[in-house]
N, C-alpha and C positions, 0 to 999 in steps of 0.2 A: 484205123486211127480213132483216137478219142474225139468225140464230137464236142466242140466247145462253142461258146457264144461270148461276145464282148459287150460289156456295159460301159457306157461313157456318159458323163454329165458335165455341163458347164452352167454356171448360174448367172454370171454377168459379163459385160464387155471387158471389164477390168481383168477378170480371170483369163479371158481369151488372150489378152495382151501379155499376160505373164506366163504363157506357155501351156495353159490349161485347155486350149482350144480343142474342139471335138476331133478335128482332123489330126492334130498332133497326138491326142490320146489313142485314136484308132490306129494310126500308123505304127506307134510304138508297140501296141498290144499285138497287132497282126504279125509283126516281125518276131516277137517273143513266142507267139503260138507256133509259127513256122519252125523256129529253132527247136521247140519242144515236141514237134511232130503232132500238133493238134490240127484238126480240121475245123475251121471256123464256119459254122452253118448259119449263123445269124448275128446281127448287131442290134443292140437296144440303146437308143439315144434319147436322153432328156436334155433339151436345150432351154436355157434361161430359167432353170428351176433350182431353188435352194435345196441343199442337202438336209435341211432341218426337218422337212416334212416328207413322210413316205407316201401318204395318201394322194398328194398332188403330182406324184411322178408316175405318169401313165405307162411309160416304157418299162419301168421297174415292176409295176403291177402286172404287165403282160409277161415279163420275164418269169415272175414267180408262177403265174398261171401255166406257162409253157413248161416250166420245170416240173410241175405237178403231173403234166401229161407225158413226161419222159422224152421230150424232144431233143435233149442234150445231156451231157454228162459233167460238164464243167462250166463255170462262169469266170471270165477273166476281166480284170479291171487294171487301169494304169496305176492307181493308188487306192487304198482302202477308203480314203475320205471321199472318193467319187461315189462309192456305194452308200455311205452314211457318215455323217460327222458326229452323230450322237452314238456313244459307246453302246448303250442299251439297244438302239435301233439296229446297229451293226450285228450284234449278237443274235437278235431276233431273226434277221434276214438269213444269216448263215445257218442258224438252227433250222429254219424252214427249208433251206436248200438241202441240208443234211438229211432231213426226214424224207426228202424225195430222191436220196442217193445222188445228189449233185455236189461236186466239189467246188471249192472257191480258191482262185489264184490271183495274186497281185504281181504285176511286172516289177514294181519298184521295191517291194518288200518280199524278201525270200522266205516264205513260210508255207507250210502245207497243213491246212486245217484238218486233214484226216489223221494227223499224229498229235499226241499230247504236247510235244515240244512246239509244234506249229501253232496249236491253239493258244499256248501260253504267250508266244511271241506276238500273235495277232492281238491278244488282249492288251499287251503292253503298248503296242503301237497305237491301238484304238484309244487307250487311255491318254497317251501323249497327244494324239490328235484332238481329243475332246478338251484336254487342258489348254492346248494352243487356242482353240476356238473361244473358250471361256476367258482366256487372258486377253484376247482381242476385244471381246465384249466389254470386259472390265476397263480396258484402256480407252475404249470409245466413251464409256460412261464418265471416266475421269476427265477426258477432253471436253465433253459436254458440260460437265459441272464447272470446269474452269472457264469455259466460254460464258456461262451464266453469271459467274462471279465478276466477270468483266463487263457485265451489262449487255451481252450479246444474246440474240434470239436463237434458240435451238431448233426452230421449225414448228410447224403445225398451223392449223387454220384458226383464226380468231376474228370475230366480227369487228369491223372498223379498220383492219389493217390487211396489207398484202405483203408477201415476202418478195423482195426484188434483189437481183444479183448485181453487185458492184463489179463491173467488168475490169476496172483498173486493178482491183485487189483480189478478184475471183472469190469474194465473200458475199454473204447475204445480209440484208438489213430489213427492218420493218418500215413500211411507208403507209401513211393514212389514206384510206378510201373515204372521201368526204361524204358520199351518199350513205355509207354505213355508219360513219362517225356521227352523223346527225341522229340516227336511231339511238346510239349509245348515249349521247348527250341528253336526248329527250327522256330516256329511262331514268338517268340520274336526277334530272330536274324534277320529274314526277315524284320520285321517292323522297327527294329533299323537301317537296311541298307537302308531304304527309300521306301520299297515297300508298296503299299496301301492295304486296307482290301480286295478288290475284287481280286487283283492280288495274294495275299497270299492264299485266298480261292481257287481260280482256280488252283494254283500251288500244294498245299498240297492234293487236291482231285485227281489231275492227278498222284501224287505219290502213291495213294492208301491208304492214311491215313484215319482213321475212327474216329468218335466221340465215346464217352463212350458207347452209345447205338448201335454202329455199323453202323451209318448212315454217309452220306457225310456231310462235313462241310458246313455251311452257313456263310454268312457275319456276321450275328448276333452272331453265335457261336464263330467265331474268335474274334470278338470285345469283347465278354464276357471274353474270356481267357486273352486278353490283359489288361482288366480292373480289373481282379480279384486279389486282393492282397494276396490270399492264396499261390500263386506261389513264392512270395517274403518272405514267412515264417510268414505271418500275418493271423489272424482270422477276418473275416468280418461277422457280425451278424445283423439281423433285417434291412436289406436293403429294404425289402418290408414288409409293414404292412397290416394286414387284407386281406390276399390274396383271401379268399373266396368271399369277397364282392367287393374289389377294383381291384383285379387282378393286371395287370401291372401298373395301375395308382397309386397304393399305395406306391409310392417311399418315403422312409425316407431320409431326407436330412442329417441327423446326425446318421448314423449307427455306431455300435460298431466296431472299428478297433483297435486291439491290437496285440502284439507279440504273436505268437502261439507256442505251444509246439512241433509242427512238423518241419521236416527239409525242408528248401526252395528248390525249383527246379531251380530258377534263382538267380543271385546275386542282392543285393540292388542297385548296380550301373546301371545294365541293366534295372531294374524296373523303376528307376527314369528317365532314358533316354527315355524309351518308353512312360511313362506318360507325359513327357514334349513334345515329338513329337506329341502325340495324342491331347494334348491341343492346340497346334499350328495349327493342321490340322482340328480340329473339328468345326470350324466356317463354317456356311452354304455358299456354293458357290453362286456367283451372276449369276442369270439366264438371259441370253440374248435372250432366246427364250421361249415363253409361249404359245405353241399350245394347242389345245383342243383334248383330247383323250376320247371320250364318251364310247368307248367299252373296256376300260381297265378292265382286270379281267374276261371279258365275253368270249373272244376268247380263245379256248383251243389249246395248242400246238399239232400238228399232230403227233409228235414223242412220247412225254412222257405224254401228257394230262394235263400238268400244265397250270395254267392261264397265259395269255400273258399280258405283261406290256408295258407301254409307253417307247418309246426311240426315238432317232433322229440320223440321219446320215448326216455328212457334206460332200458335194461333190464339187470338184473344177471345175470351168467352164473354157472355153478356154481363156477368158480374164483375168484369174487369180483370179477372185472373187469366193466366196464360197456361196453355197445355202444349206439350212437346209431342210431335208425331214422328215416328221413324219413317224414312224414305230411302229409296235407292235412286241415285242420280247418275246421269251420264258422266263417265270419268273424263272424257275429252272436254266437255263443257266445264267441269269442275277445274280442270287443269289449264285450259287454254281460252275459256270464255265463249261467248256466243258466236264468235267468228268461226269456231270449230264445230259447234253443235248447239242444241238446246238442252235444257234441263231434263226433259222427258221423265220426270220423277214418277215413281210408282210407290204406293203405300206398302211398306215392308210387311205389315201384318197380313195384308190381302194376298200379296204374291207368295209369301211363305206358306200360307194356308193352302193355296191352290197347288203348289208344287208338292208339298208333303201328302196331300190327299190323293194326288195323281199317282204318286209312287205306291201308296197303300192300295188304291183301287186296282192298279196293274198287278200287284202282288196277289191279291185275293181273287181276281177274275182270271181263271186259267185259260179261258177261250181267248181273251184279249192278249195275254202274255204269249200264248202259243202262236197267234197270228203275227205278233211283233217279231218273234224268233224266226218264223218262216220267212218273213219279209227281209229280215237282216241277212239270213243265209243266201237268199236269192240275190240280194244287192251285192254281197261280197263276191259272188261269181261274176256278176256283170261288169264290175269295175276293173277286173284283172287285165283283160285284153287291151283296153285303151292305155292303161298304165305301162304295159310292156312295150307298146308301140312308141310311147313318149320316151321311154328309156333308151330304145334303139336310136331314136332321133337325136337325143342328147349325146350319146356315145359317138355318133357320126360327127356331130358338131365339134366335140372335144378333139377328135382325131384331126379335123380340119384346122383347129387352132394350133395343134402341134406341128402340122405341115407348114403353117404360116410362120411359126417361130423358126423352123429349120431354114426356110427361105430367107428370112430376115438375117439370120446369122451368116448365111452364105453371102448375102449382099454386103454385110459388114466386113467379112473376111476378105472379100474381093475389092474392098475400098469404094464401093458404090454409094454406101451411106455412112454417115459419121456416128460417133458414139452417142451423141445427144439424141439424134433421130432414132437410133436403135433402142435406146432406153425408153423413149416416149412411146414408140410402137409396141414394145414388149409390155409396157405398163397397161396399155389399152387391151392387149390380148389377155393379160393376166386378170384384169377386171372381168372380162367376158368369161374366162375359165372359172373364176370364183363364183360368178352368178350361175353358171351351168352346173357346177358341182353342188351348190346349195339346192338347186332344183332336183338334181339327181338323187341326193340324199332324202329329200322329201318324198319323192316317188318311191324309192326303195322301202322307205318306212311304211308307206301306204300299202305296198305290195305285201310286206311282211304281215301287216295287220288285216289283209283281205285275202288270205289264202283260201283255197277251194274246200278245205276241210270244214264241214258244218259244225256249228256249236249246238250241243244237245239241249233240248228244252229242260231236262232234269237239272243240268248244271246251272242254267240261267235261273231257274226257279229257286234253287238252293242258295245261290248268291244273293238274289233279291230278298229272300227271307232273312239271311244273315244281316244284310244291309239294314233292313227295317228293324230288326231286333237291337242292333247296336245303336241306331238312332234313338230308339225309345228309351234306352238305358243311359245314354251318354249325357255328360254335363255340357255346358255351352262350348268350352274349348274343344272337347273331343268331337262334339257334333259338327263343329266347323271343319275340323280336320277330315273327318270321314266324308263329309259332303264335297270338299275339295278333291278328295281322293277319287270319288266315284262320279260326281257330276262334271261333265265336260263343259257344258254350256246350257243356258236357259234362254230360249229365243222368245221375243215379244212380237206381237202384231203391231201394225202402224197405230192402232188405237190404244196401245200399251197393255192389252190383255195378253196373257201367256199363250204362246203358240205351241211350243213343245219343250220337253226336257230331254237332253241327250246325256245318257249315262255311258261310261266306258269302264271296262274291266280289263286289267292286265295282270301280270304275274305278281306285282307288288300288292295290288288290290286283293287278289285271291289269297295271298299269304296272310294279309291283315284280317280278312273276313274269318278265316278258319283258325287263326291263332289269337285274334283280338289284340294284337300288338304289332307295332311297326317293325318290319325286318330291314335293318340297315344294309344287309348283304345283298338285297335285291335291287337291281337297277330300276328306277321309275319308268324308264323308256323301254324296258325289256319287251321284246316282241315275240318271245316264245309262246306267249298266250295273250291274245287280245281280241276283244270284240266290243262293238258299240250298239247301244239300244236307243232308239228315238221314241219317246213317249209323246204322241200327238194329242192335243187336248180335244180334237174333234173325233177321236176314235173311242 
């Protein structure tokens, strides 16, 4: 008999109610396999996972791994959309299975992917499935847009308000949180009195005010509060479009702004006054000093570890004239004020001279460079075992989360817990999974960057020489680019003296060094070639 496995997936309690439940899928597929004379050797189940993402479906990942090891000959599903909702993802999965000589069968759709006709039918059905999904998404967007036009809130967290459910109508509305609203009013009053964004940020952070997520306020957060019409009793919707693709660049110049159903926190008069003041102040200041800051973002604050940013200090001379000096200041202090950190300013000309001299010194002192390379190779070997142990621990934890999800669905299907309770618990587990996956990716990246293969002294020496040559010939813009490409961070001692310079070389860096031009085809995070050098000042 042909060895077959079953893959089943359910994403939400609503799907379970509509006949997509795991048990319903498994029962249908088992019967079909029995009719077709297949021996079911295993079942792979993803519970409470969206079909949109392949990476987060651990059962599917295990299925592909077992397929590679030849543990079965066919994969059966109830419907193709259980395997993937995205057409491209579906084709990729089936292509991977085909490479491992594993067939794919669907109970609800009669096609055989081993034949040209079957492949064509599968493509047609997958396209229809993707069309249906995109239609649903579009309908949801239309519904949300219509709600916004009616002055209704479409969800999300905003300082000063909370979303409450109206049980009589099963709808949601915004309700003022007075403790948070006081912060909002204070920010508007301060701005109306003539204080700037940085001054307000510094002041409210010193008072101990926190954002909705419990963090210190940044200048950007204060600006967003001052520009958000929700506080004047209006609903703004669709300010940013296609966030997944365009991120912050997808600004919509004509968002929906209408009178909302919620109660305003500030008066219309204060809103208009603040907007008028903001418009008057928003023009870019004229710069009368244009110094170069090649190490911006590379130097780390000795107190908080934030990246240090460009700044300048005006000093008065004995003759009454003023001179401007370049400095690097703590970015957290610059953005959030003294509640976050201190200035910790360092003279730009001093720190730049020290860093560049250290790079040259290392380059021309072969003994020092060889010692650094030997230390780096030893360190690479030492970090592998602890990282592998951490990875095993995370995989065990992820498996535990999947078991918890399975038990929750069983409790739901048995009527022990309700839909709301199920959704809340699944959300908690999903957050834990997200955190574990992020940690896993970080560890995998470290493992890829610390393989046991030693990096040769000759290669390091050649790269350092190229690095120095390009720096000597480059203009300001190119120098800044190459420094950001090669220098990972510059660490300072508590007394603000330079502690060490950490350089890192990857595939993109290597290509640039030898071609003297940026290669767009190379991924910046490519791990096929990577190593880091730490140049300590006391060496």
